[in-house]
C-alpha positions in Angstrom: -55.9 61.2 25.2 -57.3 57.6 24.7 -56.6 57.8 21.0 -53.0 58.9 21.5 -52.5 56.2 24.1 -53.7 53.5 21.8 -51.5 54.8 19.0 -48.4 54.7 21.2 -49.2 51.2 22.4 -49.5 50.1 18.8 -46.1 51.6 18.0 -44.6 49.8 20.9 -46.0 46.5 19.9 -44.7 46.9 16.4 -41.2 47.9 17.6 -40.9 44.9 19.9 -42.1 42.5 17.2 -39.4 43.6 14.8 -36.6 42.6 17.3 -37.7 38.9 17.5 -35.5 37.2 15.0 -35.2 33.4 14.6 -31.7 32.0 15.3 -29.8 31.2 12.2 -27.2 28.4 12.5 -23.8 28.8 10.8 -22.8 25.8 8.6 -19.2 25.5 7.6 -18.7 22.7 5.0 -15.1 21.5 5.3 -13.8 20.1 1.9 -12.3 16.6 2.0 -9.2 17.9 0.2 -8.3 20.0 3.3 -9.0 17.2 5.6 -7.0 14.5 3.7 -4.1 16.7 2.5 -4.0 18.6 5.8 -4.2 21.9 4.1 -5.4 25.0 6.0 -9.1 25.8 5.5 -10.2 29.4 5.2 -13.8 30.2 4.7 -15.3 33.0 2.6 -16.7 35.9 4.6 -19.6 34.3 6.5 -22.6 36.1 8.1 -23.0 35.3 11.8 -25.3 38.2 12.7 -27.2 41.1 11.4 -27.2 44.6 12.8 -30.3 46.4 11.7 -30.3 49.5 14.0 -27.0 50.2 15.8 -24.1 52.4 14.7 -22.2 52.7 18.0 -20.8 50.4 20.8 -22.2 50.2 24.3 -20.4 52.1 27.0 -20.7 52.1 30.8 -19.7 54.5 33.5 -20.7 57.6 31.6 -19.3 56.5 28.3 -15.8 55.9 29.5 -15.8 52.0 29.7 -16.5 50.2 26.4 -18.5 47.1 26.5 -16.8 44.7 24.0 -18.9 42.4 21.9 -18.2 38.8 22.9 -18.9 35.1 22.0 -19.4 32.5 24.6 -19.9 28.7 24.2 -22.8 27.6 26.2 -22.6 23.9 25.1 -19.1 23.2 26.5 -15.5 23.4 25.5 -15.8 21.1 22.4 -17.6 20.7 19.2 -19.9 17.7 19.6 -20.7 15.2 16.8 -24.5 14.9 16.4 -24.6 11.2 15.9 -21.6 9.8 17.8 -19.5 10.5 20.8 -16.8 12.1 18.7 -15.7 15.6 19.7 -13.3 18.3 18.3 -11.6 20.8 20.6 -12.7 24.4 20.3 -9.1 25.2 19.0 -9.9 23.4 15.8 -11.8 26.4 14.5 -10.5 29.9 14.6 -12.4 33.1 13.6 -12.0 36.8 13.1 -14.3 39.6 12.3 -14.3 40.4 8.7 -16.7 43.3 8.3 -19.8 45.1 9.7 -22.1 46.4 7.1 -19.4 45.9 4.4 -16.3 47.3 6.2 -14.4 46.9 9.4 -15.5 49.2 12.3 -13.5 52.2 13.2 -10.7 51.6 15.7 -10.8 55.3 16.6 -8.7 56.0 19.7 -7.2 52.7 21.1 -9.7 50.4 19.5 -8.4 47.3 17.8 -9.3 44.1 15.9 -8.2 40.9 17.7 -6.5 38.3 15.6 -7.9 34.8 14.9 -9.4 33.2 18.1 -11.3 30.2 19.1 -14.6 29.9 21.0 -14.5 29.3 24.8 -16.8 28.8 27.7 -15.6 32.2 28.8 -16.5 35.3 26.9 -14.1 36.0 24.0 -14.0 39.5 22.5 -14.3 39.7 18.8 -13.7 43.5 18.7 -12.1 46.0 21.1 -14.0 49.3 20.9 -12.3 52.6 21.5 -11.6 53.5 25.1 -14.2 56.2 25.3 -17.5 57.1 23.5 -16.0 60.6 23.0 -13.2 59.3 20.9 -14.9 56.1 19.6 -15.8 55.3 16.1 -19.0 53.6 15.1 -19.8 50.9 12.6 -22.2 50.3 9.7 -25.5 48.6 9.8 -25.9 45.4 8.0 -24.4 41.9 8.0 -21.7 41.1 10.5 -19.4 38.8 8.7 -16.6 36.6 10.0 -13.8 34.6 8.4 -13.2 31.1 9.7 -10.0 29.1 9.6 -8.9 25.5 10.5 -5.1 25.4 10.6 -3.3 22.5 8.9 -2.0 21.3 12.2 -5.5 20.7 13.4 -6.2 18.3 10.5 -3.2 16.2 11.5 -4.0 16.4 15.2 -7.7 15.5 15.2 -10.1 12.9 13.8 -12.8 14.4 11.5 -15.7 12.0 11.3 -18.3 12.4 8.7 -21.4 14.3 9.9 -21.9 17.5 11.9 -20.0 18.9 14.8 -21.9 21.6 16.7 -21.2 24.2 19.4 -23.9 26.5 20.8 -22.8 30.2 20.9 -24.4 33.2 22.6 -23.4 36.8 22.0 -23.9 39.8 24.3 -25.4 42.6 22.1 -29.1 42.6 22.1 -29.4 44.5 18.9 -27.3 42.0 17.0 -29.4 39.1 15.8 -29.5 36.3 16.4 -28.5 36.4 20.0 -27.9 32.7 20.0 -26.8 30.4 17.2 -25.0 27.1 16.5 -21.7 26.9 14.7 -21.7 23.6 12.8 -18.8 22.0 11.1 -20.0 19.8 8.2 -17.6 16.8 7.4 -18.3 15.0 4.2 -18.5 11.2 3.8 -15.4 10.2 1.9 -12.8 7.5 1.3 -9.7 8.2 -0.8 -6.6 6.2 -1.7 -3.5 8.3 -1.1 -1.1 5.7 -2.5 -1.3 4.3 -5.9 0.8 1.2 -6.2 -0.6 0.3 -9.6 2.0 -2.3 -10.5 4.3 -4.7 -8.6 7.2 -6.4 -10.3 8.9 -9.4 -8.6 12.0 -11.0 -10.1 13.4 -14.5 -9.2 17.0 -14.8 -10.3 18.3 -17.6 -8.1 17.5 -21.3 -7.8 18.3 -20.9 -4.1 14.9 -19.1 -3.7 13.3 -22.5 -4.3 15.6 -24.4 -1.8 14.6 -22.1 1.0 11.8 -23.7 3.1 10.3 -20.4 4.4 7.1 -19.0 3.1 7.8 -16.5 0.3 6.7 -12.9 1.2 6.4 -10.0 -1.2 5.2 -6.6 -0.1 3.0 -4.6 -2.4 4.2 -1.4 -0.9 2.6 1.0 1.6 -1.2 1.3 1.4 -2.5 4.6 2.8 -6.2 5.4 2.7 -7.7 8.7 3.9 -11.3 8.5 5.3 -13.9 10.2 7.3 -15.9 7.0 7.8 -15.0 3.6 9.3 -14.3 1.1 6.5 -13.3 -2.4 5.7 -10.7 -3.6 3.3 -11.9 -5.9 0.6 -9.9 -7.6 -2.2 -10.2 -10.1 -5.0 -8.3 -11.3 -8.1 -9.7 -10.3 -11.5 -9.5 -13.9 -12.6 -9.4 -17.3 -10.7 -6.2 -18.1 -12.8 -2.7 -16.6 -12.9 -1.7 -16.2 -16.5 1.6 -17.8 -17.3 3.9 -17.4 -20.4 7.0 -19.6 -20.4 10.4 -18.3 -21.4 9.7 -20.0 -24.7 6.4 -18.3 -25.2 4.1 -21.2 -24.3 1.0 -20.1 -22.4 -0.4 -21.7 -19.3 -2.3 -21.0 -16.0 -1.9 -21.4 -12.3 -4.6 -21.2 -9.6 -4.8 -17.8 -7.8 -5.7 -19.7 -4.7 -2.0 -20.6 -4.3 -1.4 -17.1 -3.2 -2.5 -15.4 0.0 -3.0 -11.8 0.7 -2.3 -10.2 4.1 -0.2 -7.5 5.8 3.0 -7.1 7.7 1.1 -6.3 10.9 -2.3 -7.0 12.4 -4.3 -4.8 9.9 -5.3 -7.7 7.6 -6.1 -11.3 8.1 -4.1 -13.5 5.6 -6.5 -15.4 3.2 -6.1 -17.2 0.0 -7.1 -15.0 -3.0 -10.1 -15.8 -5.1 -12.0 -14.1 -7.9 -14.7 -13.1 -5.4 -14.4 -10.1 -3.1 -13.5 -11.1 0.5 -13.2 -8.8 3.6 -9.5 -9.0 4.7 -9.8 -6.6 7.6 -8.9 -8.0 10.9 -11.1 -5.3 12.4 -12.8 -2.1 11.1 -10.4 0.7 10.1 -11.7 3.4 12.4 -11.4 7.2 11.8 -8.4 8.3 13.8 -6.4 11.4 14.3 -5.1 12.6 11.0 -7.9 10.8 9.1 -5.5 8.2 7.6 -5.0 4.5 7.9 -1.8 2.8 6.5 -0.4 -0.7 6.4 1.8 -2.7 4.0 -0.1 -5.4 2.2 1.8 -8.6 1.4 1.5 -11.6 -0.8 2.4 -15.1 0.6 3.2 -18.4 -1.2 4.2 -21.5 0.8 7.6 -22.9 0.0 6.0 -26.0 -1.4 3.6 -24.2 -3.7 6.3 -21.8 -4.8 8.5 -24.8 -5.9 5.6 -26.7 -7.4 3.7 -24.0 -9.3 6.1 -21.1 -9.8 9.4 -22.8 -10.7 9.3 -22.8 -14.5 11.0 -19.9 -16.1 8.6 -17.4 -17.5 6.2 -14.6 -16.5 3.3 -15.0 -14.1 0.8 -12.2 -14.1 -2.5 -11.4 -12.3 -4.5 -8.3 -11.3 -5.9 -7.5 -7.9 -9.0 -5.3 -7.2 -8.9 -3.6 -3.7 -12.0 -1.9 -2.3 -12.2 0.2 0.8 -15.9 0.1 1.7 -17.6 2.0 4.5 -18.9 -0.3 7.3 -22.5 0.7 6.3 -21.7 0.0 2.7 -22.8 3.5 1.7 -19.6 4.6 -0.1 -16.4 2.9 -1.4 -13.2 3.6 -3.2 -11.5 1.1 -5.6 -7.9 0.6 -6.4 -6.3 -1.9 -8.8 -2.8 -3.4 -8.7 -1.2 -5.5 -11.4 1.4 -8.1 -10.2 4.1 -9.6 -12.4 6.3 -12.4 -11.2 9.2 -13.0 -13.5 11.3 -16.2 -13.1 14.5 -15.9 -15.0 15.9 -19.0 -16.8 18.4 -20.7 -14.5 20.3 -24.0 -14.6 22.9 -25.8 -12.6 25.0 -29.0 -12.8 26.7 -30.1 -9.7 29.1 -33.0 -9.3 29.9 -33.8 -5.7 33.6 -34.2 -4.8 33.1 -37.9 -4.2 32.1 -38.4 -7.8 34.7 -36.3 -9.5 36.9 -39.3 -10.4 35.9 -42.5 -12.2 38.7 -45.2 -12.1 39.0 -48.2 -14.4 41.6 -50.7 -13.4 42.8 -53.4 -15.9 44.5 -56.2 -13.9 43.1 -59.4 -15.2 42.5 -61.1 -18.6 38.8 -61.2 -17.9 38.8 -57.4 -17.5 40.4 -57.0 -21.0 38.2 -59.7 -22.6 34.8 -58.6 -21.1 35.2 -54.9 -20.6 34.0 -53.0 -17.5 31.1 -50.9 -16.4 30.5 -48.7 -13.4 27.4 -47.0 -12.1 28.2 -43.9 -10.0 25.2 -43.1 -7.8 24.0 -39.5 -7.6 27.1 -38.3 -9.5 25.2 -35.5 -11.1 22.7 -33.1 -9.3 21.0 -31.0 -11.9 18.5 -28.2 -11.8 16.9 -26.4 -14.7 13.7 -24.4 -14.7 13.3 -24.8 -18.5 12.7 -27.9 -20.6 16.1 -29.3 -21.4 18.4 -32.0 -22.8 21.6 -33.2 -21.1 24.8 -33.6 -23.2 28.2 -35.1 -22.5 31.6 -34.5 -24.2 35.3 -34.7 -23.7 37.9 -32.0 -24.0 39.9 -34.1 -26.4 39.4 -37.0 -28.8 42.2 -39.0 -27.1 43.2 -40.0 -23.6 46.3 -38.4 -22.2 49.3 -39.8 -20.4 51.2 -37.4 -18.2 49.6 -34.5 -20.1 50.6 -35.8 -23.5 48.2 -37.1 -26.0 48.1 -40.9 -26.7 46.5 -43.0 -29.5 43.8 -44.3 -27.2 40.6 -42.9 -28.6 38.1 -41.3 -26.3 35.3 -43.3 -27.9 36.3 -46.5 -26.1 34.4 -45.0 -23.1 30.6 -44.9 -23.3 28.5 -42.9 -21.0 24.8 -43.0 -20.2 22.4 -42.3 -17.3 20.5 -44.8 -15.2 17.0 -45.4 -16.5 18.0 -44.8 -20.1 19.1 -47.6 -22.4 21.2 -45.3 -24.5 24.9 -44.8 -23.9 27.0 -42.7 -26.2 30.7 -43.0 -27.1 32.7 -40.1 -25.7 34.1 -37.5 -28.1 34.7 -33.7 -28.4 31.3 -33.5 -30.1 28.5 -33.1 -27.5 26.3 -36.2 -27.3 22.8 -36.3 -25.9 22.3 -38.6 -22.9 19.0 -37.2 -21.4 16.0 -36.4 -23.7 13.1 -34.0 -23.1 13.9 -33.1 -19.5 11.2 -31.2 -17.8 11.9 -28.4 -15.3 13.3 -29.9 -12.1 15.2 -28.9 -9.0 18.1 -30.8 -7.6 17.5 -34.0 -9.5 20.1 -36.7 -8.7 21.3 -38.8 -11.7 23.2 -42.1 -11.5 25.7 -42.1 -14.3 26.8 -45.3 -16.1 30.4 -45.5 -17.5 31.2 -48.4 -19.8 34.3 -49.6 -21.6 32.9 -52.5 -23.8 34.9 -55.6 -24.7 36.2 -54.1 -28.0 37.4 -51.0 -26.3 39.0 -53.0 -23.5 40.8 -55.3 -25.9 42.2 -52.3 -27.7 44.1 -51.5 -24.5 46.1 -54.8 -24.7 49.8 -54.1 -25.1 49.5 -50.5 -23.9 52.0 -49.2 -21.4 51.1 -50.1 -17.9 50.4 -46.5 -16.6 47.5 -44.1 -16.0 45.5 -42.6 -18.8 43.0 -39.8 -18.3 40.4 -37.7 -20.0 38.1 -34.9 -18.8 34.4 -35.3 -19.2 32.0 -32.3 -19.4 28.2 -32.2 -18.9 26.0 -29.5 -20.3 22.4 -28.4 -20.9 20.6 -27.4 -24.1 17.3 -25.6 -23.6 14.4 -26.9 -25.6 
């Protein structure tokens, strides 16, 4: 009897030892593509438990009342981030039994497989056994696998921060192991540009843009960055100089510091660009619901700098490097944007109404003997964003009287501009009166009109009436 007793005790000890299984946590790695693009995540069949011995469900009340297998959250109604206060609702993760020992258990008489469900602090059935042990079907031994799912709407509604979100789960069948485990959502560290504004073309086609006293603002388009970590927005210019090529092919440079970078809202702090990276963030871009941050980045040029440095016709080009960098500097994501500002050739000659008519009156002998000269102040207002020369000509080679041509030659009238010693005789052939003009906006010219003594004396004996001729001014680009 003693020997048999010892043998039975040994069997009991071995049996009990075999049921002690260490809890195995369930890790679900969520790809960044699902998070950032808000695409439903579905896992491969994943083992939650192992059934080594059982092939039938538990029943109470003489085998007439099935005991359904359940999951219960014992850590609360949310998934909790292990290194921050961030949480995710239990509804973010859905699950459903996939197989037991390689296949679904028998539903027999009135058994059923529930659809996808979420964990709860109350017990949630993951299978409904048949209503009676008499009609019930069993199940296979082996791995108990589940399929997990995160619906697309959950990615849009919640913030998924890099790291691990955990929930402690217990289940009610002693023979399924482990009895307790953690379900862990693993979120990768990642930053990704969702918009790719690789080029920005700006065209200036009016001189009025330079007369406006407001700061010039050009948006670079919407910037949208997906991220699971907090980040800062850094930017720099590839070169300290803007490359310029004039409309005539002449190269030059402008300082990049004339341009500021900012945003149309509070996201960025406006700063002058440089060839060194600067943090333009007004504050950290924190992980928020939907895992996206968006803003419209803008370029600014003061009205004075715009007129001083970007008036000449041609093409101004520079390249920007953007860098979204995590606040701990562990990861980053780069984006480049090339900017081209094209200023089209434009020119204007304006003669105010008060300067449209120039009158010479010959009433005295001195006026015929000595000739006459008039300086018309600010008669011409000219603008030209290219190097230029100014020309003058008449529509005819002779003055007219009452619309009819006379024998008074147009060349008795000489025209020049204040500050230049040269005056040219008026004719139908354009004559240069301003040499090597540089790009200028709204320059006022005083124009000098002269009828020298010889020309005045040629008018002696002419009919006492009014003689007229039209004068035209024009540019020639250099």
